C-alpha positions in Angstrom: 112.3 87.9 113.1 112.3 84.1 113.5 112.2 81.8 110.4 109.0 80.0 110.1 108.8 76.4 111.2 108.3 75.3 107.5 111.4 77.2 106.5 113.4 75.4 109.2 111.8 72.0 108.4 112.9 72.1 104.8 116.6 71.5 105.8 115.5 67.9 106.6 114.0 67.1 103.2 116.7 65.0 101.8 116.9 61.8 104.0 115.3 58.5 104.8 114.2 58.9 108.4 110.8 59.8 109.7 111.7 63.6 110.0 112.8 63.8 106.5 109.5 62.0 105.4 107.6 64.7 107.5 109.6 67.5 105.7 108.9 66.1 102.3 105.2 65.7 103.1 105.1 69.3 104.2 106.8 70.4 101.1 104.2 68.6 99.0 101.3 69.9 101.1 100.3 73.1 99.2 98.0 74.1 102.1 100.6 73.8 104.9 100.8 77.1 107.0 104.3 78.0 105.6 104.6 81.3 107.4 103.6 80.1 110.8 105.8 79.7 113.9 102.9 79.1 116.2 103.0 75.5 117.8 99.2 75.4 118.4 98.3 76.5 114.9 100.7 74.0 113.3 99.7 71.2 115.7 95.9 71.7 114.9 96.6 71.8 111.2 98.7 68.6 111.3 96.1 66.7 113.4 93.5 67.4 110.7 95.6 67.3 107.6 99.0 65.7 108.3 98.2 62.2 106.8 101.8 62.1 105.8 102.9 62.0 109.5 103.0 58.5 110.9 102.7 60.0 114.5 102.5 63.5 115.9 105.6 62.6 117.9 107.7 63.4 114.7 106.1 66.9 114.8 107.0 67.3 118.5 110.6 66.3 117.7 110.9 68.7 114.9 109.4 71.5 117.0 111.9 70.8 119.8 114.8 71.1 117.2 113.2 74.3 115.8 113.0 75.9 119.4 116.6 74.9 120.1 117.7 76.4 116.7 115.7 79.6 117.1 117.1 80.2 120.7 120.5 80.3 119.4 119.9 83.4 117.2 
């Protein structure tokens, strides 16, 4: 079974770039759908609740990394 997007995202927490800020924001967001690996569900959630994202482009970039990572396993 694939790791959730949240689990994958947590590997980026300790940095200073936008992806790291996204990961830290998701970590602090107690309502983040932590078990989801569904793009549409996550995208809808972030559009309504992701005030810690400066732009949805950061989510799209992280999702691309997630897909590439998951396709390796």
